[in-house]
N, C-alpha and C positions, 0 to 999 in steps of 0.2 A: 807779547800777551801782558795787557794791562792788569793788575789785581783791582779784584772788586773789593771794596769795603765792605758790602755784604757780607763777602766769602771770609773776609779777614777778623781776627782778632786781636787785641792790643794789652799786654798786661803792663800796667801801669805801676812802678815799685818807688811809692814816694811817701815821707813821713811829714810833711807839709798840709793837713786839711785844703786849706785853701789853693795850694797846687793842684792836687788829686780833685779839687773841683772843678779847677781853669782845663787841666788836660781833658777832665770825660767829657765838659760840655761840647769843648773843640773837636773831640773823636765822634762824638754821639751822631755831632749835629751833619759830618759827614758819614752816620750809616756803620761806621766800626762798631762791632762787640767787644766790651769791654770787660777788664780781670783787671780785680786793683788787689796792691798787699802792700802792707805800710812799714816794713822792714824787711831784711835780706833772708831771715828766716821761713819767713810767711810765703815769702816768694816762692822757694823751695818747696816749701808746702802745698802753694797753686799751683807752681809745672809737673807733681806729680798727680793734682787731677785731673787741670785742662791744659792743654800744649797752646798756645798762643802761637799768632804767626810773624809777630814780632815784642820785640820788649823794648819799654821805656824805664830805663834805668838812674838815681838819683844816686850821685854819687856819694854825699854826705844826710849817713845815716849814722843812728846811735844801734847800737851790738852789733852789727856784722858791714858793713859801708859799700859801696857798689863795689868796688872792684875786687874783694873778697867773693861777693856775689856773685858775680863775673866771672870768676877765677871757678868756680864751682861747678856755676852751669858749663860752662865751656869743657870742664872735665868727665862732662857727661856724654855720653856717647848716643845717649834719647832725646839731648835738649842740645846738644855744640852747635845745629845748624840753624838755631834759634837767633837769629838777629840783632842786635841788644842795640841801640842807640845812648848812650850818655846823656842826661840833665845834669850839670851843673853851674855852680855861679861861680867856678875859678874860671880862669882864665889863661893859666901858665902853660906855655907850653909843657913843662914836664909833665901834668895830670893830662891834657889831651894823648901826649907822647904813648904815657903808662895808660889809657885806656883802650888805645888802639894794639896795643904790643899783649893786653891779653886778651884780643879778638872783638873790641870792638865793632861796628861797622861806621858809626859816627857819631858828633853828640851837639847838643845844642845846649848852648849858652843861657843859664834863667838872667835875666825877665827873656820868657819868651817870647815870639810873636807869630801868631795863629799861622800865618800864613808858612811863614817858612818853616815850621812844625808838621803842617800838613804834608809841603810840599816833600820833605822829606822822610815822613813815613812813607808816604806812598810811593817815591823813589824805591827805598829799600826792601819794601813790601813788592814791589813789581820786579826787581834785580831778581829778589831771594827765591821769586815763583820761574823766573825763567830758568836761573842756576837749575832749578830742582826738576826742571822739566827737560831740562835740556841731559842733565842725569841718566833722564828716565829714558827722557832717546838714545842716549850713548848704551846702556844695558841690555834695552829692544832689540838694537840695532846687532849687538855683541850675540842675545836669545838667537836671531835670524839666521848669523852667521854660523854660531854654533848647531843650528836645525839642518840648514846646507851643509856643514859637514856631517853630519848624522846621515844625511841623506846619502852624500857619494860614498861614504862607509858602506852604506846597509846596499848599494845598488853594488858597487864592487864582493862582499859577500853573496850577495846574491849570485854574481855570475859566477864564482869559485864554486860554491857549492852544488851548483847545478852539475858537474861533471863524477863528482861523486853518488849524486842521486842516479845521473846515468846509469854509471857501473852497478848499482844495486835493481835498478829495475831490468835492465841487462840480466844480471846475474837470476832473477824471480824468473824473466821470459822463457831461461833454458831449464832450470828449474822445472817446469811447468810443462815443457816441450819433453825433456827425459823422461818424465813421469809419462808419456803417452809411446813411449820406445817397447818394444815388444819384449823385450827378455824385466822388462817394469812392469809391463800389462800381464803377463807371465806371471811372477811377482809377488802380483796383487791378489790374483785366485787363491793364494794359499792363507790359512786365519791372520798368520802374526803379519805375511807382506801386505795384506789390504791394510790391516791396520794403521802399517808404518805408508804405505802411498796417500791414505787417508790424511795422517798428519803429513804428508809432507805438502800434499796437494793444497789443504790450509793455512800451511805458514807461508806456502808460497803465492796464493792471495792474499793472505796479511800483508807482507813485504808488497805487491805489487800495490796495492790500494793506499797503501799510509806515503809509499815515495809518489805515487798522482798525486796526494794531499799535498805532500812535502812539496813539491814539480810547482802545484798549483800559486799556494802560498808564494812559495816565492817569487814568480811570476807577479804575486803581485805588490810586494814590497818594490820589485826592479823600476816596475811599472810606474807607481806610488813617489817612489823616490827619483829616478829619473827627471818624472814631468816638475817633481817639487823646484829641480837643478833648471830644468832648463825651459819648462811652460810653456808650449807653445800653444796654437791653436789648431786644433784638429777635432775631425768627425769623430763619435766615439758612442758609445755604451754607455749613456746616462744610469743607467741601474748598474754594471760592471762598476764602472769608476765608483760608484757608493760601496757596492760589495768591498768591495780590494781596499780602501777608504776603513772602512767599519774591521776588514780581517787586521791590514795595519797595527789598527788600535787594539783591539783585541790581544793581539803577541804585545808589542808593547806594554801594554797594560796588563798583562800578565799575574801578577800580585792583586789587584786590585778587584775584590768580589763587584763589580760594577757589569751590567748585564745589558747587552746591545745588541738589539734586536733587529733587523732591516725588516722592510715588508713594500711588495713594488706593488702596485694597485693600477700601474698602466694595461690600456688592455692589447697592446704592444709591447709586451715585458721588457725588450730590448732599449727601447726608447734614445732613439736615434739623435745623438745634441753635437749640435756645433760650438764648438767653447775651450775654455782652458781647465784641463783637467787636475791639472796640479795644484790651480788656486780654487780650485773648489776642494778638492782632500785638504789646501790649509784652512778652509774655512769649515770643514767638520770635524777636523783634529780639535781644530781649538775648540769649540762646540763640547764639543767629548770629554776636551781636559775641564773646560769649565763646569760641566757638570758634577765631574771628576772630584773636584777642586771642592765646590762650593753648593753643590745640591744637599750629597749626603754626608754624614757626620765618616771625619779621618777613620780607614780600616772600616769601615760596614757597608760603604754600597748602594747601591739599588739600582731599578730598570734605567734605559733608555731606551725609546721606541724610536728610529728614522724612519719615513714614511714616502715614496713616491709616488705620483699622481700627475694627472693632466688638471691643468690650471681650471677652475671649474668656472660652468659657465657665466660670460661678461667680462674676464680678464684674457689679458692676450692670448694667443695663440701660443703655449709652452707649458712648461714643467713645474708641481708645485713641491717643494722638499719640507718636509714637519722634522723638527730634532725635537721629541719632548720628554724631559724628567718627570719624576713625582717625589722630586725632593722636598726641604725647607724654600724656597719659593724666595720670591725679589719684595721688599719692600714696596710697598706704590708711593709713594713720595721718591724712590731713586732708578723708578721704569724710567721719567722722561731724559734720567742724564745717562743711560746702557751704554749709547753709543759716541757718547761724548770722551775725544783726550784724555786721557789720564782720573777719569774717573774710574774710583775701585774703592768695594769696602773689603777687599779682601788683601790690604800691603801684608798684613801680618802672614798671611799666608803666601807671600813669592807676590801677590798677583801689581802688576803696573801702569793698569790701568788703561795699557792700550789696545790690548786683545781684541776687545768688541768693534772699538774701531777700525781698526784693520779687517776686521768681517766686513764691519758698513762697508766703508770703502772699495773689499773685493768684490762686492755682491754688488756693490750700484754703481761707482766708478768703471771697473773692469769686465763684470759681467754684463754690466745694463739691465740689473732684474732690480727687484725688491726684496725689504727686508724688513720686520717686524717682530717682536717680541710681545709677548703677555703671562701673566704670573700670576700668583695666589699663593699667599703666605699659609704652608701650610699642606700646601694640593702639586703646587710643580710649577716649572716653566715651560713656556712651549713657543718655540722661535720656528715661524714660516718665513720660506723664499722663493719667489717666484722668477724662476731662467727663464728667458727665451730659448728657445727652440734653436736659435742660431745667433751667438753673439755677437755683434757687428765687427768688423776687423778693427 
């Protein structure tokens, strides 16, 4: 991937006005944004305020030379990955080697030539961007592997929990049956016996209802987890797939105050769908996690609504899934780039910039659907997906 000058900022650290003027003219003509520092200490101050994509660093400067400046930059975890190209009038091998040992990626000898300078700047910006994106891909793959491991673990735990749940349900059924035995019916005719029988019946009903609820949750977890591991094309209920995913999110995000509500507006509530339930679960979990992370302040939470309906008139025969939050919204200038790989405004919150790109790819390429996003600052964000009733094999 080539680095675009319009997206790149270069910090020039140089004390000679003529060199500053020449470097600025060469780089600005190609569209690079420029920051300037006239000595090493000022360069560190600029770095604290503006993060450049590359640094052109003069070696010979008063107060703090380029070697010491480079050493301090590379000592900072925040700045050490910024590529540095030394500008030097020296051509001695020792100085060049020292620069590389301190972490510089290249050097340009003075007097410099515009074509050589631009070629080196462009090359190292492109290499830096490719290296950064490769690291993000590795992290994303590690995250996917972690999700698969968690899904396998959840499926296994769900299977194991079914046995004690069956025992609990059987015990509750036995308790209910014993209450109907003649001896218990006779005992219940006494004042104390009646109160005891009513309490036991209420306890048995409570156990049974909650055992059934727990069993359904376990089945939901197991189904979603297995689907995410295997993800085969199958005919299923779209409404049930969404409800199962929402239940899984509610359980895994129990500490979050975010409320997720699912509304099924289909005339035929089941919503028969032939597609990939595991992939759809991945999309919905990603959208819900984004709302949890970005839409609302940490620890505050809010409301997210998911609606399932038939595609409106004029659309191909299929389903529409709407995911809507009421949080802080997305700035208008960022909306066109939401589905771009690696674009994120939340790196400080752990965002890799791949989540929404993956969502877009799954919906459009894998499930042959469409996805659109709208947002208003201070009012929230709405994601609308259209899925065909039958996803082509």
